[in-house]
C-alpha positions, -999 to 999 in steps of 0.1 A, spaced: -197 -191 -308 -176 -184 -277 -178 -156 -253 -157 -144 -225 -171 -121 -198 -145 -98 -184 -149 -82 -151 -116 -66 -139 -110 -66 -101 -102 -29 -102 -137 -20 -114 -168 -21 -92 -184 -56 -90 -210 -59 -118 -245 -66 -108 -267 -78 -137 -242 -70 -164 -206 -77 -175 -180 -49 -179 -168 -63 -212 -176 -93 -234 -154 -107 -261 -172 -128 -287 -160 -149 -316 -183 -163 -342 -193 -160 -378 -226 -141 -377 -236 -108 -361 -272 -102 -352 -282 -66 -346 -315 -65 -327 -338 -36 -331 -352 -18 -301 -381 -38 -286 -408 -24 -263 -437 -41 -247 -457 -44 -279 -480 -73 -283 -487 -91 -316 -514 -64 -324 -489 -36 -319 -503 -24 -286 -482 -16 -256 -491 -40 -228 -482 -37 -191 -489 -8 -167 -456 -11 -147 -420 -9 -157 -414 -46 -146 -443 -58 -167 -431 -38 -197 -395 -49 -192 -406 -86 -192 -425 -81 -225 -397 -61 -241 -371 -87 -232 -394 -115 -244 -398 -97 -277 -360 -92 -280 -353 -128 -273 -380 -138 -298 -363 -118 -325 -330 -133 -316 -345 -169 -317 -359 -162 -351 -323 -153 -362 -311 -187 -348 -297 -174 -315 -304 -176 -278 -298 -155 -247 -262 -168 -243 -254 -153 -277 -261 -117 -265 -229 -97 -264 -244 -63 -258 -278 -50 -246 -289 -13 -242 -319 -5 -221 -336 28 -226 -358 39 -197 -381 69 -194 -376 70 -156 -342 58 -145 -351 62 -108 -381 39 -113 -357 14 -131 -333 15 -102 -362 11 -77 -372 -21 -95 -336 -34 -102 -340 -65 -80 -373 -75 -97 -359 -67 -132 -329 -89 -124 -352 -118 -115 -370 -113 -148 -337 -113 -167 -324 -144 -150 -357 -163 -156 -358 -154 -193 -322 -151 -203 -301 -168 -176 -270 -156 -158 -246 -150 -187 -249 -113 -187 -240 -92 -217 -223 -59 -216 -251 -35 -208 -260 1 -203 -292 18 -191 -299 52 -207 -325 76 -195 -347 91 -223 -375 116 -223 -399 93 -242 -399 64 -266 -416 60 -300 -449 47 -284 -459 72 -257 -471 45 -233 -437 26 -235 -416 29 -203 -387 8 -215 -370 -4 -247 -342 -29 -252 -319 -34 -282 -288 -56 -286 -261 -73 -305 -256 -110 -306 -228 -131 -321 -238 -165 -335 -214 -194 -344 
């Protein structure tokens, strides 16, 4: 698979995402929304950063099971129950992302939502990956 991250000079500089990603490969992987569920189906983590780390870990585990890795992510959508809290923790969330997924950022969006499937969940991530 090959990807190209496109960040036009006429757009604001991206921080923690790419404006556009082109990807070529032979296999698409659509990743279901992942929250901070542990293997027993319980939401873990009291804070948004703790839940973000677990949700990202779960997303990457699903991707690995499909034969991919973080660099294969073309698109990730983040659903947050409190966008102001997400913005307040942006630097910490960025450090978590870089530690788990590296610096090849996919196209991303953060969408505020009233609540998620599990009432205790503060954040959910889904995505699309392109494998060779």
